[in-house]
C-alpha positions as CSV (number, residue, x, y, z in Angstrom):
1,X,-23.7,64.4,-6.1
2,X,-26.2,66.7,-4.5
3,X,-27.3,69.6,-6.6
4,X,-27.6,71.8,-3.5
5,X,-24.6,71.2,-1.1
6,X,-25.7,71.2,2.4
7,X,-23.8,70.6,5.6
8,X,-24.9,70.1,9.1
9,X,-22.2,70.5,11.6
10,X,-22.7,69.8,15.2
11,X,-21.1,71.9,17.8
12,X,-17.4,71.9,18.8
13,X,-14.7,74.2,20.2
14,X,-11.9,75.7,18.1
15,X,-9.2,75.2,20.7
16,X,-7.1,72.7,18.8
17,X,-7.9,73.6,15.2
18,X,-6.9,76.6,13.1
19,X,-10.5,77.6,12.3
20,X,-12.3,81.0,12.7
21,X,-12.0,82.4,16.2
22,X,-14.7,82.6,18.8
23,X,-16.8,85.8,19.2
24,X,-15.2,88.6,21.2
25,X,-17.1,91.0,23.5
26,X,-20.0,92.6,21.6
27,X,-19.5,96.0,20.1
28,X,-22.6,95.8,17.8
29,X,-26.3,96.2,18.5
30,X,-28.2,94.5,21.3
31,X,-31.5,93.3,22.6
32,X,-33.7,92.9,19.5
33,X,-36.9,92.1,21.5
34,X,-39.6,91.4,20.7
35,X,-38.4,88.8,18.2
36,X,-40.2,85.6,19.1
37,X,-41.7,84.9,15.6
38,X,-40.5,85.0,12.0
39,X,-42.6,88.1,11.5
40,X,-40.7,90.0,14.3
41,X,-37.3,88.6,13.5
42,X,-34.4,90.9,14.3
43,X,-32.2,91.9,11.3
44,X,-28.7,90.3,11.7
45,X,-25.7,92.0,10.2
46,X,-22.5,90.1,9.4
47,X,-19.3,90.8,11.2
48,X,-20.5,92.3,14.5
49,X,-21.6,90.3,17.5
50,X,-25.2,90.8,18.5
51,X,-25.9,90.8,22.2
52,X,-29.2,89.3,23.4
53,X,-30.9,88.0,26.5
54,X,-33.1,85.0,27.2
55,X,-36.0,85.7,29.6
56,X,-36.8,83.4,32.5
57,X,-39.8,81.8,30.8
58,X,-39.3,79.6,27.7
59,X,-37.9,82.1,25.2
60,X,-37.2,81.9,21.5
61,X,-35.3,84.5,19.5
62,X,-35.5,84.9,15.7
63,X,-33.1,86.7,13.4
64,X,-33.1,87.3,9.7
65,X,-30.2,87.8,7.3
66,X,-29.4,87.8,3.6
67,X,-26.8,85.8,1.8
68,X,-25.2,87.9,-1.0
69,X,-25.2,87.0,-4.7
70,X,-23.1,84.0,-5.6
71,X,-23.8,82.3,-2.2
72,X,-21.5,82.1,0.8
73,X,-20.4,79.7,3.5
74,X,-22.5,81.0,6.5
75,X,-20.7,80.9,9.8
76,X,-22.8,81.3,13.0
77,X,-21.4,81.3,16.5
78,X,-23.0,81.8,19.9
79,X,-21.1,82.6,23.1
80,X,-21.6,83.6,26.7
81,X,-20.2,87.2,27.1
82,X,-19.7,86.7,30.9
83,X,-17.7,83.4,30.7
84,X,-13.9,83.3,30.6
85,X,-14.0,80.4,28.1
86,X,-16.6,82.1,25.9
87,X,-19.3,79.6,26.8
88,X,-20.5,78.8,30.3
89,X,-24.3,79.0,30.9
90,X,-25.4,79.9,27.4
91,X,-26.7,76.5,26.4
92,X,-28.2,77.3,23.0
93,X,-29.8,75.4,20.2
94,X,-29.6,77.1,16.8
95,X,-31.7,76.4,13.7
96,X,-31.2,77.7,10.2
97,X,-34.5,78.3,8.5
98,X,-35.4,79.0,4.8
99,X,-37.4,82.1,3.9
100,X,-40.6,80.1,4.3
101,X,-39.6,78.9,7.8
102,X,-38.6,75.4,6.8
103,X,-35.7,74.1,8.9
104,X,-32.5,73.5,6.9
105,X,-30.0,72.8,9.7
106,X,-29.7,72.4,13.5
107,X,-26.9,72.6,16.0
108,X,-26.7,72.7,19.7
109,X,-24.2,73.2,22.5
110,X,-22.2,70.3,23.7
111,X,-18.8,71.8,24.7
112,X,-17.5,75.2,25.6
113,X,-16.0,78.1,23.6
114,X,-18.0,78.9,21.7
115,X,-21.4,77.4,22.5
116,X,-22.5,76.7,18.9
117,X,-20.2,76.9,15.9
118,X,-21.8,76.2,12.5
119,X,-20.5,76.5,9.0
120,X,-22.4,75.6,5.9
121,X,-23.0,76.7,2.3
122,X,-26.1,78.5,1.2
123,X,-27.0,80.2,-2.1
124,X,-28.1,83.8,-2.2
125,X,-31.4,84.6,-0.5
126,X,-33.1,85.4,2.8
127,X,-32.6,83.1,5.8
128,X,-33.8,83.0,9.5
129,X,-32.0,81.9,12.6
130,X,-34.0,80.5,15.5
131,X,-32.3,80.3,18.9
132,X,-33.6,78.4,21.9
133,X,-32.2,78.2,25.4
134,X,-31.7,74.6,26.4
135,X,-31.9,75.2,30.1
136,X,-34.5,77.2,32.1
137,X,-32.1,79.1,34.4
138,X,-33.6,82.5,34.3
139,X,-32.3,85.6,32.5
140,X,-29.3,84.7,30.4
141,X,-27.1,86.8,28.1
142,X,-25.6,85.5,24.9
143,X,-23.8,86.8,21.9
144,X,-24.5,85.8,18.3
145,X,-22.0,86.4,15.5
146,X,-22.6,85.9,11.8
147,X,-19.8,85.9,9.3
148,X,-19.6,85.0,5.6
149,X,-16.7,83.3,3.8
150,X,-16.1,82.0,0.3
151,X,-14.6,78.9,1.9
152,X,-11.8,76.8,0.4
153,X,-12.0,75.5,-3.1
154,X,-10.4,72.1,-3.8
155,X,-7.6,71.5,-6.3
156,X,-9.7,68.6,-7.6
157,X,-13.4,67.6,-7.6
158,X,-14.7,64.2,-6.5
159,X,-15.3,62.0,-9.5
160,X,-18.5,59.9,-9.0
161,X,-19.2,57.1,-8.9
162,X,-16.6,56.2,-6.3
163,X,-18.7,54.1,-4.0
164,X,-16.4,51.0,-3.7
165,X,-12.7,50.0,-3.7
166,X,-13.3,48.6,-7.2
167,X,-14.2,52.1,-8.5
168,X,-12.3,54.7,-6.4
169,X,-11.4,58.2,-7.4
170,X,-7.7,58.4,-8.2
171,X,-5.0,57.3,-8.0
172,X,-3.9,60.4,-6.0
173,X,-0.1,60.6,-6.2
174,X,0.6,64.2,-5.2
175,X,-0.6,66.8,-2.8
176,X,-4.3,67.5,-3.3
177,X,-7.4,69.1,-1.8
178,X,-10.5,67.3,-3.1
179,X,-13.9,68.9,-3.0
180,X,-16.5,66.2,-2.4
181,X,-20.1,65.6,-1.2
182,X,-22.0,63.1,0.8
183,X,-25.0,62.8,-1.4
184,X,-27.0,60.2,0.5
185,X,-27.2,58.7,4.0
186,X,-24.5,56.1,4.5
187,X,-22.8,57.3,1.4
188,X,-19.4,55.7,0.8
189,X,-16.7,57.6,-1.1
190,X,-13.4,55.9,-1.9
191,X,-10.1,57.5,-2.9
192,X,-7.0,55.6,-4.1
193,X,-3.7,57.1,-2.8
194,X,-0.5,55.8,-4.4
195,X,3.2,56.1,-3.8
196,X,4.4,56.2,-7.4
197,X,8.0,56.8,-6.5
198,X,10.8,54.4,-5.9
199,X,11.3,55.4,-2.3
200,X,9.2,55.3,0.9
201,X,6.9,58.3,1.4
202,X,5.0,59.6,4.5
203,X,1.4,60.4,3.6
204,X,-1.1,62.3,5.8
205,X,-4.8,62.7,5.2
206,X,-7.4,64.9,6.8
207,X,-11.0,66.0,6.1
208,X,-12.8,69.3,6.8
209,X,-16.1,71.0,6.2
210,X,-16.2,74.3,4.3
211,X,-12.7,75.4,4.8
212,X,-9.3,73.6,5.3
213,X,-8.6,73.7,9.0
214,X,-12.3,73.7,10.1
215,X,-13.2,70.4,11.6
216,X,-16.3,70.2,13.7
217,X,-17.8,67.0,15.2
218,X,-19.0,65.2,12.1
219,X,-21.5,62.5,11.5
220,X,-19.1,60.5,9.3
221,X,-16.0,58.4,9.6
222,X,-12.7,58.1,7.8
223,X,-10.7,54.9,7.2
224,X,-7.4,54.2,5.6
225,X,-7.5,50.7,4.1
226,X,-5.1,48.1,2.7
227,X,-5.9,46.7,-0.7
228,X,-7.3,43.7,1.2
229,X,-9.9,46.0,2.8
230,X,-8.3,45.8,6.3
231,X,-8.3,49.1,8.1
232,X,-4.9,50.5,9.2
233,X,-6.4,53.7,10.7
234,X,-9.9,54.8,11.5
235,X,-11.5,58.0,12.8
236,X,-15.1,57.8,13.7
237,X,-15.5,61.0,15.8
238,X,-13.4,64.2,15.5
239,X,-14.1,65.5,18.9
240,X,-13.6,69.2,19.7
241,X,-12.1,70.4,16.5
242,X,-9.4,67.7,16.7
243,X,-8.5,68.0,13.0
244,X,-7.5,64.3,13.0
245,X,-4.7,63.8,10.5
246,X,-3.6,60.1,10.2
247,X,0.0,59.7,9.0
248,X,1.1,56.5,7.3
249,X,4.3,55.3,5.6
250,X,3.8,54.1,2.0
251,X,6.2,51.6,0.6
252,X,7.4,52.3,-3.0
253,X,4.7,51.5,-5.6
254,X,2.0,50.8,-3.0
255,X,-1.6,52.0,-3.1
256,X,-3.9,52.4,-0.1
257,X,-7.6,53.4,-0.1
258,X,-9.2,56.2,1.9
259,X,-12.9,55.5,2.7
260,X,-15.2,58.3,3.7
261,X,-18.5,57.0,5.2
262,X,-21.5,59.2,6.0
263,X,-23.7,58.4,9.0
264,X,-27.0,56.4,8.6
265,X,-28.6,58.0,11.6
266,X,-32.2,58.7,10.7
267,X,-32.5,61.6,13.1
268,X,-29.8,63.9,11.7
269,X,-29.0,65.4,8.3
270,X,-25.9,63.8,6.8
271,X,-25.9,65.2,3.3
272,X,-23.2,67.8,3.1
273,X,-20.0,68.9,1.2
274,X,-16.6,68.2,2.6
275,X,-12.9,68.5,1.7
276,X,-10.2,65.8,1.8
277,X,-6.6,67.0,2.0
278,X,-3.8,64.6,1.0
279,X,-0.1,65.6,1.7
280,X,3.0,63.7,0.7
281,X,6.3,64.2,2.4
């Protein structure tokens, strides 16, 4: 497993998932210009939306913030303060930068409300945010909201190696939230889920990033497999915070396998921590 958990989460809306809410109308500071370089970055405080404006020419805005001792899940959201849905014209690209300016993560606007919604773990330290307007449409207002959370801890930790059906973690025979990590590109994690009772059971599974209920568009897939390896359910793209939760009936004494598969896309970062929730009913 990675010694430094890292998640990149591409954009999505929170409409159908019980995650953190979109930014409201700004009540905090505004403007921040000039902030076009790391050296002139605007200090960003957690908990209060920051109101800013892109100028007509190609504009870049930098912000700086500090993660407290012990580390936090860092949650960044952008939104359009003038749009009913929270995101209309504010097509933004957001980058998280280390204290030396090295890019750690990137997300950009695909769907509305809010424009960008990012959640990832970072240890204590100083970080920068770089925001770019994706469309040259003249002056444009946007709000930026930073919040911190300790996230959700699992009831169990992924046991490596679990990279095949012959060596899965488990069996999991009761409700659980497993804290796991995609440690390499195209990493495969297997979990054995068993009905150890003498009666039929309904089992649901779901996976999240950072906190139970937060499900952005991931660069990964989830499959529920028969012992033969045949898939009975698959989820490749969790569009728009869908929080996909496959439900399947397990016969008495049967075992199925949950496979989590990280993307092998060379152009994106796919090494990140995640949570798997298993519920029996």
